[in-house]
C-alpha positions in Angstrom: 8.3 -36.2 -3.2 6.5 -36.0 -6.5 3.1 -34.5 -6.5 0.0 -36.6 -7.3 -1.3 -36.2 -11.0 -3.9 -33.7 -12.0 -7.3 -35.3 -12.4 -10.4 -34.3 -14.5 -13.6 -35.9 -13.6 -17.3 -35.4 -13.7 -19.0 -34.7 -10.4 -20.7 -38.1 -10.6 -17.3 -39.8 -10.9 -16.0 -37.7 -8.0 -18.8 -38.9 -5.7 -19.9 -42.4 -7.1 -22.9 -43.6 -5.4 -21.9 -41.7 -2.1 -23.5 -38.3 -2.5 -22.3 -37.3 1.0 -18.8 -37.0 -0.6 -19.9 -33.6 -2.0 -23.1 -32.7 0.1 -21.5 -33.1 3.5 -19.3 -30.5 4.9 -15.5 -31.3 4.3 -12.3 -30.1 2.9 -9.9 -31.6 0.3 -6.2 -31.8 0.0 -6.3 -30.6 -3.7 -7.5 -27.4 -5.3 -10.9 -27.9 -7.0 -12.1 -26.1 -9.9 -15.7 -27.0 -10.6 -17.8 -26.1 -13.7 -21.6 -26.7 -13.2 -23.1 -27.6 -16.5 -26.6 -28.5 -15.4 -28.9 -28.0 -12.4 -29.2 -25.8 -9.4 -28.8 -26.3 -5.7 -26.9 -25.0 -2.6 -23.3 -24.6 -1.6 -21.4 -23.7 1.6 -18.2 -21.9 0.8 -16.1 -19.4 2.7 -18.4 -19.6 5.7 -21.6 -18.8 3.9 -24.4 -20.6 2.3 -25.3 -19.4 -1.3 -27.3 -20.8 -4.3 -25.4 -22.4 -7.1 -26.6 -23.1 -10.7 -25.7 -23.8 -14.3 -22.5 -22.1 -15.6 -21.1 -21.3 -12.2 -17.5 -21.6 -11.8 -16.3 -22.5 -8.5 -12.6 -22.4 -7.3 -11.9 -24.1 -3.9 -8.3 -24.0 -2.6 -7.0 -27.0 -0.5 -8.1 -27.3 3.1 -11.2 -25.0 2.5 -14.4 -26.1 4.1 -17.2 -26.6 1.6 -20.3 -28.6 0.7 -22.2 -28.8 -2.5 -25.6 -30.1 -3.1 -26.9 -30.2 -6.8 -29.5 -32.8 -6.6 -30.3 -35.7 -9.1 -30.6 -33.5 -12.1 -27.3 -31.6 -11.4 -24.0 -32.3 -13.5 -20.7 -30.7 -13.8 -16.9 -31.3 -14.3 -14.2 -30.9 -11.8 -10.4 -30.4 -12.0 -8.4 -31.8 -9.1 -5.1 -30.0 -8.9 -2.4 -31.0 -6.3 -1.4 -28.7 -3.6 2.0 -27.2 -4.7 1.4 -27.6 -8.4 3.1 -25.1 -10.8 -0.1 -24.1 -12.3 -1.1 -20.6 -11.1 -4.5 -20.6 -9.2 -6.7 -18.1 -7.4 -5.6 -17.7 -3.7 -9.0 -17.7 -2.1 -12.4 -19.4 -2.6 -14.5 -18.1 -5.4 -18.0 -18.6 -7.0 -18.5 -17.0 -10.4 -21.8 -16.7 -12.1 -21.0 -16.6 -15.8 -23.5 -15.1 -18.4 -21.3 -14.3 -21.2 -22.1 -16.8 -23.9 -18.5 -16.8 -25.5 -17.0 -17.5 -21.9 -19.5 -20.2 -21.4 -18.5 -21.9 -24.6 -14.7 -21.5 -23.9 -14.9 -23.1 -20.5 -17.2 -25.9 -21.6 -14.7 -26.8 -24.4 -11.6 -26.7 -22.2 -13.1 -29.2 -19.8 -14.6 -31.5 -22.6 -11.1 -31.5 -24.2 -9.5 -32.4 -20.9 -12.0 -35.0 -20.2 -11.4 -36.6 -23.7 -7.8 -37.1 -22.6 -9.1 -39.2 -19.7 -11.6 -41.3 -21.6 -9.5 -41.8 -24.5 -6.0 -42.6 -23.4 -3.1 -41.5 -25.6 0.7 -41.0 -25.3 1.5 -38.0 -23.1 -2.0 -37.9 -21.6 -0.7 -36.4 -18.3 1.1 -33.6 -20.2 -2.0 -32.8 -22.2 -4.0 -32.7 -18.9 -1.6 -30.3 -17.2 -1.8 -28.0 -20.3 -5.7 -28.2 -20.4 -5.9 -27.4 -16.7 -3.4 -24.5 -17.1 -5.8 -23.1 -19.8 -8.8 -23.6 -17.4 -6.9 -21.8 -14.8 -6.1 -18.8 -17.1 -9.9 -18.7 -18.0 -10.8 -18.6 -14.4 -8.4 -16.0 -13.4 -9.3 -13.8 -16.4 -13.1 -13.9 -15.2 -12.1 -13.1 -11.6 -10.2 -9.9 -12.8 -13.3 -8.6 -14.6 -15.3 -5.8 -12.7 -18.5 -7.9 -12.8 -16.9 -10.5 -10.6 -15.2 -8.3 -7.9 -16.1 -10.1 -4.5 -18.6 -8.3 -2.1 -17.1 -7.1 1.2 -17.7 -9.3 4.2 -19.2 -7.9 7.3 -18.0 -9.0 10.8 -20.4 -12.0 11.1 -19.4 -13.4 7.7 -15.7 -13.1 8.6 -16.4 -14.9 12.0 -18.3 -17.6 10.2 -15.3 -18.0 7.6 -12.7 -18.0 10.4 -14.6 -20.7 12.3 -14.9 -22.7 9.0 -11.1 -22.3 8.5 -10.5 -23.6 12.0 -12.7 -26.6 11.4 -11.0 -27.5 8.2 -7.6 -27.3 9.9 -8.2 -28.7 13.4 -11.2 -31.0 13.3 -9.0 -34.0 14.1 -7.8 -32.6 17.4 -10.8 -33.4 19.5 -11.6 -29.7 20.3 -15.2 -28.7 21.1 -17.2 -25.9 19.5 -16.6 -24.0 22.7 -12.9 -24.5 22.4 -13.0 -22.9 18.8 -15.1 -20.1 20.2 -12.6 -19.3 22.9 -9.8 -19.2 20.3 -11.9 -16.8 18.1 -12.6 -14.6 21.3 -16.3 -14.9 21.1 -18.9 -16.7 23.2 -20.3 -20.2 22.0 -23.6 -18.6 21.8 -22.7 -15.8 19.6 -20.7 -18.3 17.3 -23.6 -20.5 17.1 -26.0 -17.7 16.1 -23.5 -16.3 13.5 -22.9 -19.7 11.9 -26.5 -20.6 11.8 -27.5 -17.4 10.0 -24.6 -17.6 7.5 -24.5 -21.2 6.7 -27.9 -22.7 7.9 -25.9 -25.0 10.3 -25.0 -24.3 14.0 -21.3 -24.2 14.7 -21.6 -27.5 16.5 -23.3 -29.0 13.3 -20.4 -27.8 11.1 -17.8 -29.4 13.3 -19.7 -32.6 13.7 -20.3 -32.9 10.0 -16.6 -32.5 9.3 -15.5 -35.1 11.9 -18.2 -37.5 10.5 -16.8 -37.0 7.0 -13.4 -37.8 8.1 -14.5 -40.9 10.0 -16.4 -42.3 7.0 -13.2 -41.5 4.7 -11.0 -43.2 7.4 -13.2 -46.2 7.6 -13.9 -46.7 3.9 -10.5 -45.9 2.4 -8.2 -47.5 4.8 -7.8 -50.9 6.4 -6.7 -49.4 9.7 -8.1 -50.7 13.0 -11.3 -48.9 13.9 -9.7 -47.8 17.3 -6.9 -46.2 15.2 -9.4 -44.2 13.2 -11.1 -43.2 16.4 -7.8 -42.1 17.9 -6.7 -40.1 14.9 -10.0 -38.0 15.2 -9.4 -37.2 18.9 -12.0 -39.7 20.3 -11.1 -40.9 23.8 -12.2 -44.4 23.2 -13.5 -46.7 20.4 -16.7 -47.1 22.4 -17.3 -43.3 22.2 -16.6 -43.4 18.5 -19.1 -46.2 18.0 -21.7 -44.3 19.8 -20.9 -41.3 17.6 -21.1 -43.2 14.3 -24.4 -44.9 15.4 -26.0 -41.6 16.3 -25.2 -39.9 13.0 -25.4 -42.8 10.6 -27.6 -45.4 12.4 -24.5 -47.8 11.7 -21.7 -49.1 13.5 -18.2 -48.2 12.3 -17.8 -51.8 11.0 -21.1 -51.4 9.0 -20.1 -48.0 7.7 -16.8 -49.5 6.3 -18.6 -52.5 4.7 -21.5 -50.4 3.3 -19.0 -47.8 1.9 -17.2 -50.5 0.0 -20.1 -52.1 -1.6 
């Protein structure tokens, strides 16, 4: 099966009017490389919450739980690279704060050139995007290799939070509870809750709920499947329980979420 094409977009194009597509905890099937060009905010990545600002480069592998909140003044570019691409990419999630003026100029120019291919279609556009994205990855991997960007060691609490976030990314549709995940990680629900709250600002249950809610919204808005099928796919025992879940967390029925998301 052929891979989906590489895409280059602004963060605004990625979310449209639905800010929750970035600000709510989720994971994606593609590898993302995000270049922040304006603004500051917060991000959850690799099980920890951290600040994010202008000239931050963020690499997010497929099926990595994250969220990004930049606010109305924030802006950036993103490369969406399908899993299995021939382009060499960093293996783990990374956030780099770039201060070197030449490096900032280079990365901005690479993204601008790639975006021009999207906005001004020409022959061999996809080939050009592949080439530009490969150069973006080279830039990123060069920066990661620099001593200034060596990752800080993670303590036991950070490793536990990251492990839980990884489980949520891969198993959120199985109907497992937070306590089920805690048991699989050989810790008590109370300890897992405390660790996640300290590391991310959200409890473990909140992280799991947010990821399920994101999947529910996507399933309702981007497919025409029956609502009970969306509920079943996410591990809900009944359509009625799914409806209560959506009303509790969005204030709308599943049908209203679907309709509102397509406006």
